C-alpha positions as CSV (number, residue, x, y, z in Angstrom):
1,M,20.4,-26.5,21.9
2,P,19.0,-26.3,18.4
3,A,17.8,-22.7,19.0
4,A,21.3,-21.7,20.1
5,G,22.9,-23.4,17.1
6,F,20.4,-21.7,14.7
7,S,21.2,-18.3,16.3
8,D,24.9,-18.9,15.9
9,N,24.6,-19.9,12.3
10,F,22.3,-16.9,11.5
11,A,24.8,-14.6,13.2
12,S,27.7,-16.1,11.2
13,S,25.7,-15.8,7.9
14,L,24.7,-12.2,8.7
15,H,28.4,-11.4,9.4
16,A,29.5,-12.9,6.1
17,V,26.9,-10.9,4.2
18,M,27.9,-7.7,6.0
19,E,31.6,-8.5,5.2
20,I,30.7,-8.8,1.5
21,F,29.1,-5.4,1.6
22,R,32.1,-3.9,3.4
23,T,34.7,-5.3,1.1
24,G,32.8,-5.3,-2.1
25,G,33.6,-1.8,-3.1
26,W,31.4,0.7,-4.8
27,F,29.9,-1.7,-7.3
28,I,28.1,-3.6,-4.5
29,A,25.6,-0.7,-4.2
30,P,24.0,-1.1,-7.6
31,I,24.0,-4.8,-7.2
32,V,22.1,-4.4,-3.9
33,I,19.6,-2.1,-5.6
34,C,19.1,-4.7,-8.3
35,W,18.5,-7.3,-5.5
36,F,15.8,-5.2,-3.9
37,I,14.1,-4.5,-7.2
38,S,14.3,-8.2,-8.1
39,I,12.8,-9.4,-4.8
40,T,10.0,-6.8,-5.1
41,V,9.1,-7.9,-8.6
42,I,9.2,-11.6,-7.7
43,I,6.8,-11.1,-4.8
44,W,4.5,-8.8,-6.8
45,K,4.2,-11.3,-9.7
46,A,3.7,-14.2,-7.4
47,L,0.6,-12.4,-6.1
48,D,-0.4,-11.0,-9.4
49,L,-0.3,-14.3,-11.4
50,R,-2.3,-16.4,-9.0
51,R,-4.4,-18.7,-11.1
52,R,-7.6,-18.2,-9.2
53,L,-7.5,-14.4,-9.9
54,I,-7.1,-15.0,-13.6
55,I,-9.1,-18.1,-14.2
56,P,-11.5,-18.7,-11.3
57,P,-12.3,-22.4,-11.2
58,D,-16.1,-21.9,-10.7
59,L,-16.3,-19.5,-13.7
60,A,-14.2,-21.8,-15.8
61,E,-16.6,-24.7,-15.0
62,E,-19.6,-22.6,-15.9
63,L,-18.1,-21.7,-19.3
64,E,-17.3,-25.3,-20.0
65,N,-21.0,-26.1,-19.3
66,V,-22.4,-23.1,-21.2
67,S,-24.4,-25.4,-23.5
68,S,-26.5,-26.5,-20.5
69,H,-27.0,-22.9,-19.5
70,L,-28.3,-22.1,-23.0
71,Q,-30.6,-25.1,-23.1
72,E,-32.1,-24.4,-19.7
73,G,-32.5,-20.7,-20.2
74,R,-29.9,-19.8,-17.6
75,F,-27.7,-17.7,-19.9
76,P,-28.8,-14.4,-18.4
77,A,-27.5,-15.6,-15.0
78,L,-24.2,-16.5,-16.6
79,Q,-24.1,-13.0,-18.2
80,A,-24.6,-11.5,-14.7
81,T,-21.8,-13.6,-13.3
82,L,-19.5,-12.4,-16.1
83,R,-20.5,-8.8,-15.4
84,D,-19.8,-9.0,-11.7
85,N,-16.6,-11.1,-11.8
86,P,-13.4,-9.1,-11.8
87,S,-11.1,-11.9,-13.3
88,T,-9.2,-11.7,-16.5
89,L,-11.4,-14.5,-18.0
90,A,-14.6,-12.6,-17.2
91,R,-13.3,-9.4,-18.8
92,I,-12.4,-11.2,-22.0
93,C,-15.8,-12.9,-22.2
94,R,-17.6,-9.7,-21.5
95,A,-15.8,-8.1,-24.4
96,A,-16.9,-11.0,-26.7
97,I,-20.7,-10.9,-25.9
98,Q,-21.3,-7.2,-26.3
99,P,-24.6,-6.6,-28.2
100,Q,-22.9,-4.9,-31.1
101,H,-21.2,-8.1,-32.2
102,Q,-23.4,-9.6,-34.9
103,T,-21.1,-12.4,-36.0
104,V,-18.8,-14.8,-34.3
105,E,-15.9,-13.3,-36.2
106,A,-16.6,-9.9,-34.7
107,A,-16.9,-11.4,-31.2
108,S,-13.7,-13.4,-31.7
109,R,-11.8,-10.2,-32.7
110,A,-13.0,-8.4,-29.7
111,A,-12.0,-11.3,-27.4
112,E,-8.6,-11.5,-29.1
113,T,-8.0,-7.8,-28.7
114,T,-9.0,-7.8,-25.0
115,A,-6.9,-10.9,-24.4
116,R,-3.8,-9.3,-25.8
117,E,-4.4,-6.3,-23.5
118,E,-4.9,-8.5,-20.5
119,I,-1.8,-10.6,-21.2
120,S,0.3,-7.5,-21.7
121,R,-0.9,-6.3,-18.3
122,L,0.0,-9.6,-16.7
123,E,3.5,-9.5,-18.3
124,R,4.3,-6.2,-16.6
125,G,7.4,-6.7,-14.4
126,I,8.6,-9.9,-16.0
127,P,11.0,-8.0,-18.4
128,V,12.5,-6.2,-15.3
129,L,13.7,-9.6,-14.1
130,E,15.3,-10.2,-17.5
131,I,17.1,-6.9,-17.3
132,I,18.3,-7.7,-13.8
133,F,19.7,-11.1,-14.5
134,T,21.5,-9.6,-17.5
135,I,23.1,-6.6,-15.8
136,A,23.7,-8.0,-12.3
137,P,26.6,-10.4,-13.4
138,M,27.9,-7.5,-15.5
139,L,28.1,-5.3,-12.5
140,G,29.8,-8.1,-10.7
141,L,32.3,-8.4,-13.5
142,I,33.0,-4.7,-13.4
143,G,33.7,-5.0,-9.7
144,T,36.0,-8.0,-10.4
145,V,37.9,-5.9,-12.9
146,S,38.1,-3.1,-10.4
147,G,39.5,-5.4,-7.8
148,L,42.1,-6.8,-10.2
149,V,43.2,-3.2,-11.0
150,K,43.8,-2.6,-7.3
151,I,45.8,-5.8,-7.1
152,F,48.0,-4.9,-10.1
153,S,48.4,-1.3,-8.8
154,S,49.6,-2.6,-5.5
155,L,52.1,-5.0,-7.2
156,G,53.5,-2.0,-9.1
157,G,54.7,-0.3,-5.9
158,G,58.1,-0.4,-4.3
159,T,59.4,-3.2,-2.1
160,G,59.5,-1.0,1.0
161,Q,55.8,-1.2,1.6
162,T,55.3,-4.9,1.9
163,A,52.6,-4.8,4.6
164,E,50.6,-2.1,2.8
165,Q,50.9,-3.9,-0.5
166,A,49.6,-7.1,1.1
167,R,46.7,-5.3,2.6
168,Q,45.8,-3.7,-0.8
169,I,46.1,-7.0,-2.6
170,A,43.8,-8.6,0.0
171,L,41.3,-5.8,-0.4
172,G,41.5,-6.1,-4.2
173,I,40.9,-9.9,-4.1
174,A,38.0,-9.5,-1.7
175,E,36.4,-6.9,-3.9
176,A,36.9,-9.0,-7.0
177,M,35.4,-12.2,-5.5
178,N,32.6,-10.5,-3.5
179,T,31.2,-8.5,-6.4
180,T,31.2,-11.6,-8.5
181,I,29.4,-13.6,-5.9
182,A,26.9,-10.8,-5.3
183,G,26.1,-10.4,-9.0
184,L,25.5,-14.1,-9.4
185,V,23.4,-14.3,-6.2
186,V,21.1,-11.6,-7.6
187,A,21.0,-13.0,-11.1
188,V,20.2,-16.6,-10.3
189,P,16.8,-16.1,-8.5
190,A,15.9,-13.5,-11.1
191,I,16.4,-15.8,-14.1
192,I,14.6,-18.7,-12.3
193,A,11.6,-16.4,-11.5
194,Q,11.5,-15.0,-15.1
195,V,11.4,-18.5,-16.6
196,L,8.8,-19.8,-14.2
197,Y,6.5,-16.8,-14.6
198,S,6.8,-16.8,-18.4
199,R,5.9,-20.5,-18.6
200,H,3.1,-20.0,-16.1
201,L,1.7,-17.1,-18.2
202,E,1.9,-19.2,-21.4
203,R,-0.1,-22.0,-19.7
204,L,-2.7,-19.4,-18.5
205,S,-2.9,-17.9,-22.0
206,L,-3.5,-21.3,-23.6
207,R,-6.2,-22.1,-21.0
208,L,-7.9,-18.7,-21.6
209,S,-7.9,-19.2,-25.3
210,T,-9.5,-22.7,-25.0
211,L,-12.2,-21.5,-22.6
212,V,-13.1,-18.4,-24.6
213,T,-13.1,-20.2,-28.0
214,N,-15.4,-22.9,-26.6
215,F,-17.6,-20.3,-25.1
216,L,-18.0,-18.4,-28.3
217,D,-18.5,-21.4,-30.5
218,T,-21.2,-22.8,-28.3
219,C,-23.0,-19.5,-28.0
220,W,-23.1,-18.9,-31.7
221,S,-23.9,-22.4,-32.7
222,H,-26.9,-22.3,-30.3
223,S,-28.1,-19.0,-31.8
224,R,-28.3,-20.4,-35.3
């Protein structure tokens, strides 16, 4: 049955993973720690960088039609929406329309400063992925070297311990291969997530810049 086949495959995969942990030597431990950190950051940023939390579609539509709000006298309602909205876009716009800004240049500077702070906040965690995909293969390489050292140490023994030598050589090969595999398994998802999140954040930044610039230009051109 399909369920039984899935159960057998899952059990075999779990056994293979546990075998890697058992024969990978001491360097498997930091690689596993890197894996847990990587998975945690990947899930966290997937939730944190949701587009609707940063640029709500309804608010973006209102900002694109800000000229109609101004012409129809509905700008106070838009201000109330910006005040109550918790999104990144709303916080940047709130900073730009403070009463103390007498010129569009002052409003633009305030929006730019707030935008930099917001983007810096959204970038949190992404550098961690870069660190992980850098050090995980290195930890795997160190484990590989450690396994090779065990192999050559076993080869340097006498001829009277053939069975023990073969066992040590097998353990050294297992450690060398398993730590290499584990390091790459951790590094590949981390680098994929880092690239995807960075590109996604770049697109969000560009969209934020477009919306806020259009919003400020329209507001100040209407006030003249």
